[in-house]
C-alpha positions as CSV (number, residue, x, y, z in Angstrom):
1,M,4.8,-37.8,7.7
2,A,2.6,-34.7,7.7
3,M,-1.0,-35.2,8.7
4,L,-3.9,-32.8,8.6
5,E,-7.1,-34.0,10.4
6,I,-10.5,-32.5,10.1
7,S,-12.6,-33.8,12.8
8,Q,-16.3,-33.4,12.8
9,I,-16.2,-29.7,11.5
10,T,-19.6,-28.0,11.6
11,K,-20.2,-24.2,10.6
12,R,-23.5,-22.6,11.0
13,Y,-24.4,-19.2,9.8
14,K,-27.6,-18.1,11.6
15,D,-30.3,-20.4,9.9
16,K,-27.8,-21.9,7.3
17,L,-25.8,-25.0,8.1
18,A,-22.9,-24.5,5.7
19,L,-20.9,-27.6,6.9
20,D,-22.3,-30.6,8.7
21,Q,-19.9,-32.7,10.7
22,V,-17.2,-33.1,7.9
23,S,-14.2,-35.5,9.0
24,L,-11.1,-36.1,6.9
25,A,-7.6,-37.2,7.4
26,L,-5.3,-36.0,4.7
27,E,-1.6,-37.2,4.2
28,P,0.7,-35.9,1.5
29,G,-0.5,-35.8,-2.0
30,V,-3.0,-33.9,-4.2
31,Y,-6.6,-34.0,-3.2
32,G,-9.6,-32.5,-5.4
33,L,-12.4,-31.0,-3.6
34,L,-15.5,-30.9,-5.8
35,G,-19.1,-29.8,-5.3
36,P,-21.6,-27.4,-6.5
37,N,-21.9,-23.6,-5.5
38,G,-23.1,-23.5,-2.1
39,A,-21.8,-27.0,-1.1
40,G,-19.3,-25.4,1.7
41,K,-16.1,-25.7,-0.2
42,S,-14.7,-22.2,0.4
43,T,-16.1,-22.3,4.1
44,L,-14.1,-25.7,4.6
45,M,-11.1,-24.2,3.3
46,N,-11.2,-21.1,5.2
47,I,-11.6,-23.1,8.3
48,I,-8.6,-25.3,7.5
49,S,-6.6,-22.2,6.8
50,G,-7.5,-20.8,10.2
51,N,-9.3,-17.7,8.6
52,L,-12.7,-18.9,10.0
53,R,-13.5,-20.3,13.3
54,P,-15.9,-23.6,13.0
55,T,-19.0,-23.7,15.0
56,G,-17.9,-27.3,16.2
57,G,-15.2,-29.6,15.7
58,Q,-11.3,-29.4,15.2
59,V,-8.7,-29.1,12.8
60,R,-5.4,-30.9,13.9
61,W,-1.9,-30.7,12.3
62,E,0.1,-33.7,13.2
63,G,-2.1,-34.2,16.3
64,K,-2.2,-30.7,17.6
65,E,-5.2,-28.4,17.4
66,I,-4.2,-25.5,14.8
67,R,-5.6,-22.7,17.1
68,A,-3.0,-24.0,19.6
69,L,-0.3,-24.0,17.2
70,G,-1.0,-20.3,16.2
71,A,1.9,-18.8,14.1
72,A,3.8,-22.2,13.9
73,Y,0.8,-23.6,11.8
74,R,0.6,-20.4,9.6
75,S,4.3,-20.7,8.8
76,L,3.7,-24.2,7.2
77,L,0.5,-23.2,5.3
78,G,0.1,-21.8,2.0
79,Y,-3.3,-20.4,1.0
80,A,-4.6,-19.0,-2.2
81,P,-8.1,-17.7,-2.0
82,Q,-10.5,-17.0,-4.7
83,Q,-9.5,-13.9,-6.4
84,Q,-10.2,-10.9,-4.1
85,G,-9.0,-7.3,-3.1
86,M,-5.2,-6.9,-3.7
87,Y,-2.9,-4.1,-3.4
88,E,-3.4,-3.0,-6.9
89,H,-1.0,-0.1,-6.8
90,F,2.0,-2.6,-5.9
91,S,4.0,-4.1,-8.7
92,G,3.7,-7.9,-8.8
93,I,7.2,-8.3,-7.2
94,R,6.5,-5.7,-4.4
95,F,3.3,-7.5,-3.5
96,L,5.1,-10.9,-3.2
97,S,7.9,-9.1,-1.3
98,Y,5.3,-7.8,1.2
99,M,3.8,-11.3,1.6
100,A,7.3,-12.9,2.1
101,A,7.8,-10.3,4.9
102,L,4.5,-11.3,6.4
103,K,5.4,-15.0,6.3
104,G,8.8,-14.2,8.0
105,I,11.0,-15.0,5.1
106,P,14.5,-13.4,6.0
107,G,15.3,-10.4,3.8
108,K,18.4,-12.0,2.4
109,E,16.6,-15.0,1.2
110,Q,13.8,-13.0,-0.5
111,P,15.4,-12.2,-3.8
112,A,15.9,-15.9,-4.7
113,E,12.5,-17.0,-3.4
114,L,10.7,-14.1,-5.2
115,E,12.3,-15.2,-8.5
116,R,11.4,-18.9,-7.9
117,V,7.7,-18.3,-7.3
118,L,7.4,-15.7,-10.2
119,R,8.9,-18.2,-12.4
120,F,6.8,-20.9,-11.1
121,V,3.7,-19.0,-12.1
122,N,5.2,-17.6,-15.3
123,L,5.2,-14.0,-14.4
124,W,8.9,-13.2,-14.0
125,D,8.9,-10.9,-17.1
126,E,5.8,-9.0,-15.8
127,R,7.0,-8.7,-12.3
128,K,7.6,-4.8,-12.3
129,R,4.0,-4.1,-13.7
130,P,1.4,-2.8,-11.3
131,V,-1.2,-5.4,-10.3
132,S,-3.8,-3.2,-11.5
133,A,-2.5,-3.7,-15.0
134,Y,-2.7,-7.5,-14.8
135,S,-5.4,-9.5,-16.3
136,G,-7.7,-11.6,-14.2
137,G,-5.7,-14.7,-14.8
138,M,-2.4,-12.9,-13.9
139,K,-3.9,-11.7,-10.7
140,Q,-4.8,-15.4,-10.0
141,R,-1.3,-16.7,-10.6
142,V,0.0,-13.9,-8.2
143,L,-2.1,-15.3,-5.6
144,I,-0.9,-19.0,-6.3
145,A,2.7,-17.5,-6.2
146,Q,2.2,-16.2,-2.7
147,A,0.7,-19.4,-1.4
148,V,3.9,-21.2,-2.3
149,L,6.3,-18.8,-0.8
150,G,8.5,-20.4,1.8
151,N,7.8,-24.0,0.5
152,P,4.9,-24.6,2.8
153,R,4.1,-28.2,3.9
154,C,0.4,-27.8,3.2
155,V,-1.0,-25.9,0.2
156,I,-4.8,-24.8,-0.1
157,L,-5.8,-23.4,-3.4
158,D,-9.3,-22.3,-3.9
159,E,-10.3,-22.2,-7.6
160,P,-6.5,-21.8,-8.6
161,T,-7.3,-21.7,-12.4
162,A,-10.1,-19.3,-12.5
163,G,-9.6,-16.8,-15.2
164,L,-6.6,-18.6,-16.7
165,D,-6.5,-19.4,-20.4
166,P,-6.2,-23.3,-21.3
167,R,-2.5,-23.1,-21.7
168,E,-1.9,-21.5,-18.2
169,R,-4.5,-23.9,-16.8
170,V,-2.4,-27.0,-18.0
171,R,1.0,-25.2,-16.7
172,I,-0.5,-24.6,-13.2
173,R,-1.9,-28.1,-13.1
174,E,1.4,-29.6,-14.0
175,Q,3.2,-27.4,-11.4
176,I,0.7,-28.5,-8.8
177,R,1.5,-32.1,-9.5
178,A,5.3,-31.3,-9.3
179,L,4.6,-29.5,-5.9
180,S,3.0,-32.3,-4.2
181,G,5.9,-34.7,-3.1
182,D,5.7,-34.6,0.7
183,R,3.2,-31.9,0.8
184,I,-0.5,-31.9,1.3
185,I,-2.2,-30.0,-1.7
186,L,-6.0,-29.5,-1.5
187,V,-7.5,-27.9,-4.6
188,S,-11.0,-26.7,-5.0
189,T,-12.1,-26.3,-8.6
190,H,-15.1,-26.3,-10.9
191,V,-13.1,-27.6,-13.9
192,V,-12.9,-31.3,-13.7
193,S,-10.2,-31.6,-16.1
194,D,-7.9,-29.5,-14.0
195,I,-8.0,-32.1,-11.2
196,E,-8.8,-35.4,-12.7
197,P,-5.3,-36.1,-14.0
198,I,-3.3,-35.2,-10.9
199,A,-5.5,-35.9,-7.7
200,A,-4.5,-38.9,-5.5
201,E,-8.0,-38.7,-4.1
202,I,-11.2,-36.7,-4.9
203,L,-13.5,-35.2,-2.1
204,L,-17.1,-34.8,-2.9
205,L,-19.0,-32.2,-0.9
206,K,-22.8,-31.6,-1.2
207,A,-24.8,-29.4,1.1
208,G,-22.1,-29.1,3.6
209,R,-21.7,-32.9,3.9
210,L,-18.9,-35.2,2.6
211,V,-20.8,-37.5,0.4
212,D,-18.0,-39.6,-1.1
213,R,-14.3,-39.8,-1.5
214,G,-11.8,-42.1,-3.4
215,S,-9.4,-42.1,-6.3
216,V,-10.9,-41.3,-9.8
217,E,-10.6,-45.1,-10.6
218,A,-12.3,-46.2,-7.5
219,L,-15.1,-43.5,-8.0
220,C,-15.7,-44.4,-11.6
221,G,-16.0,-48.2,-10.8
222,K,-18.5,-47.4,-7.9
223,Y,-20.8,-45.3,-10.1
224,G,-21.6,-47.8,-12.7
225,G,-18.4,-47.9,-14.5
226,A,-18.3,-44.0,-15.3
227,K,-16.0,-43.1,-18.0
228,G,-14.6,-40.3,-16.2
229,L,-14.9,-38.0,-13.2
230,E,-17.3,-35.7,-15.0
231,E,-19.9,-38.6,-15.2
232,V,-19.4,-39.4,-11.4
233,Y,-19.9,-35.6,-10.7
234,L,-23.3,-35.6,-12.6
235,Q,-24.5,-38.8,-11.0
236,I,-23.9,-37.4,-7.6
237,F,-25.0,-33.7,-8.2
238,G,-27.5,-34.1,-10.8
239,E,-28.1,-32.9,-14.3
240,E,-28.5,-29.2,-13.0
241,E,-24.6,-29.1,-12.6
242,R,-23.9,-30.0,-16.1
243,H,-22.1,-26.7,-16.4
244,V,-19.3,-28.2,-14.3
245,S,-17.4,-29.8,-17.2
246,S,-14.1,-30.9,-18.7
247,D,-13.7,-27.7,-20.4
248,G,-14.8,-25.4,-17.8
249,L,-17.9,-24.3,-19.6
C-alpha cells in the first residue's frame, strides 16, 4: 500500500516561520487541506511535490526520502499548482503533449492518454484552441489534466476548482472522488463544499501548524456537534474567515 510520510517538516523564510514541525502519514484516499491564507498550505504542497526544499524534516515515500528517490518519485507524482504562467501560445493538446513527454510517457501511448485526460476535464472539444483563448477555469482544468497524466499514485491539487463555474466544480469534485481508489489525493481548497462530500480526512493548518485532523463526522462531533465542516472551520479559524464558505463566497 502506498504511504506518504511528512515528518517534522519546517520551513522558514528569513524572519517568517511558514511551517512548524508538521507531521502526517497519508495512505490511499482523498484528503482535504484547509486553512486561511498564509497558513502554509501551498508551502507544504510544494515541499511534498519536491519543488521546495524544507528547512528541516523529511518527506518519505514508502519509507524512502523523496530527494533520494529523485526521478522515480517524480514519475509517480501528479501536481496541479495554483494557476500560474503557462505556454499560452500552445494549444491545449500541445501543452499536454509537452507535459507527457516531460513525464516520460512513450510517444505511442500519448494519443490515448491525452484523449483520456482531456475528456476527464471536459476539454476534448477545445483541445486545438490556444491556451491564451481559454478562460481562467479552462486553464485550471488543463493544469488538472496534466496532473493526472500517466496515472500517478499520488496527486496533489492546489485550489483545483479556482475559477470554475458551479457545474464544473461539481464535475471535478466527482472526478477526484473517482480517481482516489489506491491513490493518495491531497486537495487544498477554500471552498468547503468542494471537499466535504469526498474527503476521507480533513487536515486543518493554522499559522504553519497542523491544529487538527479527522473525518468530517469526527470533527463535527468534536466541535460541539457542528452541523457541517464550515462550522468546524469557523470555530477553529475565527469569524474573520467567514468568506471561506460552502458556496465559495
